[in-house]
C-alpha angles and dihedrals in degrees: 000000000000090000092052092050090046090051091046090051091051090051091050091049091050091050092051093048092050092047090048092051093048091049091049086069099028094063085063093054091127088064092053092049089050092048093050091045093051092043095049088046089053091048092048091050090046092052091043097056103024117101110245120227126220127205119226123188140177131185123217132181118228110223126219090014099162130148110261089001126153135200119282092246093052088047087077087076099036093098090050091058090235094120136010141089093086117131123227106186138160094264091058092052092048090056090047091053092050094042120127090238094060092041090052093054090048093049091049094044095050094030089233092166089070117073128185113210133186122202117234129191091268110008142017119253127199117226115209113161097023101049111141096215142013131228111228120190114210092193127086118290089245090069094044094046093059095045118115108178145118129218136158135231118211112198111222102171142331093291105024139061142167122240111219130191129228092283091047093253115148115255102172147336112238142165129243114267090017115133109240126194119211126177089226105027095039121206115348145138139213114229127190118246128215089260091063110118142141093281091065093055108107091023121127115215120190115221116208119192114193129191108264093232089059093053092045091054090047096054092039086065098038098045112084121196118182136154115252088236138352097265099041129093092208114110129200118212116202133183132171120211140158088239111054095197090054090052090050092049093050093049092048093047090047091055090046094051090046090056093044090051091049091048091050091050092051091047093050090048094049091048093051091045092052092048092048093052092047092053091046091050090054093051098041089046090057091047091048093053092048091052092047088054091051091053094050092049094047092051094047093046095048101032092236121157115166109340088136092078092059094047090050092051089050091048092048093048091049091050092052091047090051090052092051090050091053093049093049092046089051094049090048091053090049091051094050090049091049091052090055092049089056087072091069121068097233142094118305121221113259136209094030092153100249115168094230108080094195091065091055089051092048090051091052092051091045093053090050090054091048090051091049092046092054093051093049093048089060095050111024134059124250091258095052107131094220089052092048090049093050091050091051092048090049093049091050093046089047092052092048093047091049090054092049094049091048088054092046091050090051091049097048093045088055091049092048091051091051094048089049090055091048091050090053091052093051091047091052091049094051092045087054090063108115116255089238090059089055089048088052090053089052092053094045092050091054090048091053095048094047091046091051094049090048091053090047095051090049090055092048092048090059091047092050092049088055093048091051087067090053100053091095090074109107122241093226128051113211109231095174125008119227112292132175128193122231089237111093119232095210143067089031106214098206093047092047092050092044089051093047089051092051092043088051089055100038099049095057089041093054091044092052093041095052092044089052091045093051094038111099096173128116111251112158142022087257088066092056095046090051093052105032138026094212113133110265112227099184143288129261114219122224111276114232091196129083093227117120095210107048098179129072135139093282100036113125100171122124090247090057093048091051091056088050090051091048088049089054093046090052090071089063093049102041116084115248116240131162097204093105092237116132127246122252117217119189118206115204142150143196096255137357120279099044095112099264094145093041088054097045094049094048093042090052089048091050092052091046092054087058089067095258125135105247135178128189116208126190111219100161092111097174098054111012112198108170100084090039091049094047088046094235128133120272114266143176114293147151093323091059093047091053096048097039119055092192094065118090127206092239090062091055097051119102135160138209133231094245091061110022095171093057120091117207135198118191127218092247124204120356108253126212091230109036095158092054091048094053087056095060126102092246089072090058091051089052092060094040091054097043095045090052093050102040141049092219130023111195112198119198101206136181124273110275095221097057105041140009097234094107092048091052094059099030090105088073096057129095092197139005120219108205111202119207119183117220118231088016114063119071114240091232089062088066088083087077097063090036091057092044088051095046093045090044092229089142115047121232092357118196128173129228122196110217132198096015125173107257090212093052091059115185096326090267098082103268135094141159112325139150092096094304127126100030104166124221105249101173092104097040117101115248095244090055092048087054101046101027 
């Protein structure tokens, strides 16, 4: 049961903590609304005046994309081993498409280094399709490609215009299609386009000429070429631009230039191939004619007709004999090896390719008997009849197989000897061929090689001539021409508005979070409860009025109600006694400036309104504040009473018009030794006399963290009211009242939180309500009323 209560208490504490954290930000909801409003307005203005970008894309199929492939023209020499092994893959084609050479051709073809710009009210806009005129340079491209300048053309009429410099100063007045010479621009002319009309008259268009390398670098970064998947030869070319028609033209022209470049390469290769084959045919034709003449001369000189046929027959027979010798030698070696294997009682290798089929059959039977013998040896005894029968059969088969192998070895040995003798005979016959015949064979062989190469080149020449007519076929097949949607890809409106919304929430949150993180001040009752265990008597909201005394019989402000609540709570804190002696309440604080005097005066006023006899005594002898706070002249007080025996307390009492039922005794003159004065017997007589005459004696004492005055007279108090000012006192200073409470140096200590924010409440999300505490906002500026 205790565990359940403890768990329930933890859940309650967590709920309160989460709610407090949320309300810490929710009380500043106006800042979040302002942040969101400003962020959304900024997003709207950004989208309104930013230049949208459109994405254009095209898809092409790269033809003849095969691993290790070569061009059709070079394929003429592929079977000769002259070319081949090069790889034409998608990555190479992507680099070719994005090469500076092709981009240079595209820029020059579309004049992309020349931009025509019109000035709007907020931003500049490029005109591409609807430009009224064109700038045409009559100098070489080298001069135009290095220009980096801006000038303007002010259209005056259908035939005239003004040429303006960068600062819109008039340079000259010229006519359309008139050749103009400029020291910087060189020779050029301005020609009217089809879009020229009466509406363009009076318009000023800015012409911006960029260096071609700058434009090439720009498009090299912005053009994206990628395969649609890893195994496909289909490429997708994408480009983003503020003018979708311009992006489409660039992509289409890039594909066109890629095909033209590939066609030109094919044409160049075909022409060089054809030229190479023609030259080789001339050279090989001459060589073939010379060899044919040598053959004819050799035969005439040596009276030789067709001896080559006989030589070929001899060579062929010798080759066949050598092959038979190799086969017989191999079989002889296998038979000998098999005879040796018979000495071991184990399986014999089968299917060795011996010419005698009976041996292969016997080996198969032998292996079966060996297998049967091994199984019987594991399961039967040595005298088993079946085992003995198998052993006998195996011995008989082994003896028969041994005789067959010996006969085979003898037969093969005889065959090998015969074939060796035949081989010697053929070698002798070949060596007896006359040297002149061998020379004739060499000449004939050269003739055959050269004739074959000549025929091959003639064939390839015809194939190359056919391929020359096919070089106009483009390397890339256009699947989809460049197309751009009317929906811009950037800026993305939804993402911008969402980011603005989040930014409008995050910036105020970060500001409030950092402010709260760096803030070490006491703000709410919860701060006091987290850092101390001193009884909490109440809090005093911030007073919006300039009045020093905020409570009277008709006061309805939140501050007045707070003092009434504190007055009620005092009954629960003060000890009950029926002796008729008044109760002494000390009012102190940690440091000066926390509203100690304000609290003591208004608390005394609150008690006096309840019909009690109350006196307020200023015993902060070092820095008296009561007379200064009430804006009355300094007068004699406690200091004078302690130092002068002839002065009575009644002579020191006074009252003010705002609180006629409240008696007040000031601190008096500031003494040089306040601590010593508070230790005299006269101080004890002050408390004795006042407690006998009044129901409540309110003592405004010195701050406890600065001096020891309050501690010296704390023995005379029935209760100590410790004032802590919100948004003023550092939380680390709460260790002072906590130690005083723990060490019981101040009797019956209770804490009061002064100058709290009414909207913060107690730190738990509630404050004064029921129509109380309505501040006077007449003198508060409007921006403070909104964001207070």
